[in-house]
C-alpha positions as CSV (number, residue, x, y, z in Angstrom):
1,M,-0.8,78.4,43.3
2,A,1.5,79.8,40.7
3,N,4.6,79.5,42.9
4,E,3.6,75.9,43.7
5,L,3.3,75.1,40.0
6,M,6.8,76.6,39.3
7,T,8.5,74.7,42.1
8,K,6.8,71.3,41.6
9,E,9.4,68.8,40.2
10,C,8.7,66.6,37.2
11,S,11.1,63.7,36.7
12,F,11.4,61.2,33.8
13,I,13.9,58.9,32.2
14,V,15.8,59.8,28.9
15,N,18.2,57.2,27.5
16,G,18.7,55.7,30.9
17,E,19.3,59.0,32.7
18,E,16.8,60.7,35.1
19,V,15.9,64.3,34.1
20,K,14.4,66.5,36.7
21,L,12.6,69.8,35.7
22,T,10.8,72.5,37.6
23,G,9.2,75.6,36.1
24,N,11.7,77.8,37.8
25,T,14.6,75.8,36.3
26,V,13.1,76.2,32.8
27,K,12.6,79.9,33.2
28,K,16.1,80.4,34.6
29,Y,18.2,78.1,32.4
30,L,16.3,76.7,29.4
31,T,14.8,79.8,27.7
32,K,16.1,82.2,25.0
33,G,14.8,85.5,23.7
34,N,14.0,88.9,25.1
35,D,10.6,88.2,26.7
36,T,9.5,86.3,29.8
37,V,7.7,83.0,29.2
38,T,4.4,82.4,31.0
39,D,3.7,79.6,33.4
40,Q,1.4,77.9,30.8
41,E,4.2,77.9,28.2
42,V,6.6,76.5,30.8
43,V,4.2,73.6,31.6
44,M,3.7,72.8,28.0
45,F,7.5,72.7,27.5
46,I,8.0,70.4,30.4
47,N,5.2,68.1,29.2
48,L,6.6,67.9,25.7
49,C,10.1,67.0,27.1
50,R,8.5,64.4,29.3
51,Y,6.3,62.7,26.6
52,Q,8.9,63.0,23.8
53,K,11.8,61.9,26.1
54,L,13.9,65.0,25.5
55,N,16.8,66.1,27.7
56,P,16.9,70.0,27.6
57,F,20.1,70.0,29.6
58,L,21.8,68.5,26.6
59,N,20.3,71.2,24.4
60,E,17.8,68.7,22.8
61,A,15.0,71.2,23.4
62,Y,14.6,74.8,24.7
63,L,12.1,77.6,24.8
64,V,12.3,80.7,22.7
65,K,10.2,83.8,23.2
66,F,10.4,87.3,21.8
67,K,8.3,90.4,22.5
68,G,5.0,90.3,20.6
69,S,5.2,86.6,19.9
70,P,4.2,83.4,21.8
71,A,6.9,81.1,23.0
72,Q,8.1,78.4,20.7
73,I,9.5,75.0,21.6
74,I,12.7,74.3,19.6
75,T,14.3,70.9,19.1
76,S,17.9,70.2,18.0
77,K,18.9,68.0,15.1
78,E,20.7,65.7,17.6
79,A,17.4,65.0,19.2
80,Y,16.0,63.9,15.9
81,M,19.0,61.6,15.2
82,K,18.8,60.0,18.7
83,K,15.1,59.3,18.3
84,A,15.6,57.8,14.8
85,E,18.4,55.6,16.0
86,A,16.3,54.4,18.9
87,N,13.6,53.2,16.5
88,H,14.2,49.5,15.5
89,N,12.8,50.2,12.0
90,F,15.4,52.9,11.2
91,D,17.6,51.6,8.3
92,G,20.0,54.5,7.6
93,M,19.8,57.7,5.6
94,R,21.5,59.7,2.8
95,A,21.7,63.5,2.5
96,G,23.3,66.2,0.3
97,L,22.9,69.4,-1.6
98,I,21.1,70.5,-4.8
99,V,23.4,72.8,-6.9
100,Q,23.5,74.4,-10.3
101,R,26.7,73.4,-12.0
102,G,27.0,75.2,-15.3
103,N,23.7,74.6,-17.1
104,D,22.8,71.5,-15.1
105,I,21.0,71.1,-11.8
106,I,22.5,68.1,-9.9
107,E,22.3,66.5,-6.5
108,V,25.6,65.9,-4.6
109,E,26.0,63.8,-1.4
110,G,27.4,65.4,1.7
111,S,28.1,69.2,2.0
112,F,31.0,69.6,-0.4
113,T,30.7,71.6,-3.7
114,L,33.0,72.8,-6.4
115,K,34.0,76.3,-7.0
116,G,31.4,78.0,-9.1
117,D,28.5,75.8,-8.0
118,I,25.4,77.7,-7.1
119,L,23.6,76.4,-3.9
120,L,19.9,75.9,-4.6
121,G,18.8,73.6,-1.8
122,A,19.3,70.2,-0.1
123,W,17.9,66.7,-0.2
124,A,17.6,63.8,2.2
125,E,16.5,60.1,2.1
126,V,15.5,58.2,5.2
127,Y,15.1,54.4,5.0
128,R,12.9,52.2,7.1
129,K,13.1,48.4,7.3
130,D,9.4,48.0,7.1
131,R,8.9,50.3,4.0
132,K,9.6,49.6,0.3
133,Y,10.6,53.1,-0.6
134,P,12.6,55.7,1.3
135,Y,11.1,59.0,2.6
136,V,12.5,61.8,0.5
137,S,12.8,65.5,1.4
138,K,13.9,68.3,-0.9
139,V,14.1,71.9,0.4
140,S,14.9,75.3,-1.2
141,F,17.8,77.3,0.1
142,E,16.0,80.5,-0.8
143,E,13.0,79.6,1.4
144,Y,15.0,78.9,4.6
145,N,18.0,81.2,4.3
146,R,17.5,84.2,6.7
147,G,20.9,85.8,6.2
148,Q,21.8,85.5,9.9
149,S,25.3,84.8,11.0
150,T,25.2,80.9,11.1
151,W,23.6,80.8,7.6
152,K,26.3,83.2,6.3
153,K,29.1,81.1,7.7
154,M,27.8,77.5,7.0
155,P,25.0,77.8,4.4
156,K,25.5,74.2,3.0
157,T,25.5,72.6,6.5
158,M,22.4,74.5,7.5
159,I,20.2,73.8,4.5
160,R,21.3,70.1,4.5
161,K,20.3,69.9,8.2
162,V,16.8,71.2,7.3
163,A,16.4,68.5,4.7
164,I,17.5,65.8,7.1
165,V,15.1,66.6,9.9
166,Q,12.1,67.0,7.5
167,A,12.8,63.5,6.0
168,L,13.2,62.1,9.5
169,R,9.9,63.6,10.7
170,E,8.0,62.2,7.7
171,A,9.6,58.8,8.2
172,F,8.8,58.7,12.0
173,P,5.7,60.8,12.6
174,V,4.9,59.1,15.9
175,D,8.3,59.9,17.4
176,L,9.0,63.2,15.7
177,G,5.6,64.6,14.5
178,A,5.3,67.5,17.0
179,L,9.0,68.5,17.0
180,Y,10.5,71.4,15.0
181,M,14.0,73.0,14.7
182,E,14.7,76.7,15.0
183,E,15.4,76.9,11.2
184,E,11.8,75.7,10.5
185,T,10.1,78.3,12.8
186,N,9.9,82.0,13.2
187,A,12.2,82.0,16.2
188,V,15.4,83.5,14.8
189,V,17.6,83.9,17.9
190,D,20.8,85.3,16.2
191,V,18.9,88.0,14.2
192,A,16.8,89.0,17.2
193,V,19.8,89.5,19.5
194,E,21.7,91.4,16.8
195,N,18.6,93.7,16.3
196,E,18.3,94.3,20.0
197,V,21.9,95.3,20.3
198,Q,21.6,97.6,17.3
199,E,18.5,99.3,18.7
200,E,20.4,99.9,22.0
201,I,23.3,101.4,20.0
202,N,20.9,103.7,18.1
203,E,19.2,104.8,21.3
204,K,22.5,105.9,22.8
205,A,24.1,107.2,19.6
206,N,23.1,110.8,20.4
207,S,24.1,110.8,24.0
208,K,27.2,112.8,24.7
209,P,29.4,112.5,27.8
210,L,29.4,115.7,29.9
211,S,32.2,116.9,32.2
212,I,31.4,119.3,35.0
213,D,34.1,121.9,35.9
214,I,33.5,122.2,39.7
215,D,35.7,125.3,40.1
216,N,34.0,127.3,37.3
217,K,30.6,125.5,37.7
218,E,30.6,125.0,34.0
219,V,29.2,122.1,32.0
220,I,31.6,121.1,29.2
221,D,30.6,118.9,26.2
222,V,33.5,116.4,26.2
223,E,32.9,115.3,22.6
224,S,33.0,118.9,21.3
225,E,36.1,119.7,23.3
226,E,37.9,116.6,21.8
227,E,36.8,117.6,18.3
228,T,38.3,121.1,18.9
229,K,41.6,119.6,20.1
230,A,41.7,117.4,17.1
231,E,41.1,120.3,14.7
232,Q,43.9,122.3,16.4
233,T,46.3,119.3,16.1
234,I,45.6,119.2,12.3
235,V,46.2,122.9,11.9
236,E,49.2,123.3,14.1
237,G,50.8,119.9,13.5
238,P,52.1,117.5,16.2
239,G,54.5,119.0,18.7
240,F,58.1,117.6,19.1
């Protein structure tokens, strides 16, 4: 029964293109993390993609699962933008950063700041044709910054993206209400992968390569032998 469930094909249309998904395809190509997703989690992912019209092959959605935690369904910012554009009531948006400049706290549009500005957060406004006032989102950089590689390289772009998707979700709850980005969840892919690599390094840090002298039947510690040679080189000096 489980095998049949994972091989059964589900097809649906996204932006005029047919998307075909099976459980095995999701497990093999559309998941991230260091743990195996369950059949139930895969079925939930396929159903979400189907009902929300998401194409996971374009990275609009994917599954993330780490040891000790349930799987999480992550949606990309591009998926939010596409769904907003498809809504006939969407009337544009504005977004930018909240910075401290001297003694003043100001809001700037876009992601450009001056030297000396302190990044505090980001803001976004989404307009609908059938609403009098825009939907406004303001988010704190301190709350969302996890210190991982992407946030270190592009902190302004990342926090602005969070503000945009939150404003879009509030403006279009029917289309985007059940969707969340990686930055809004506990699924931190970069940090988890870095930690996993570091753990592996630490586990192997004390292993020393051994060389076996077959003629003398003696086990030689290669690292110790290299250290001895290095010490002799320092004492005797290089040969010419």
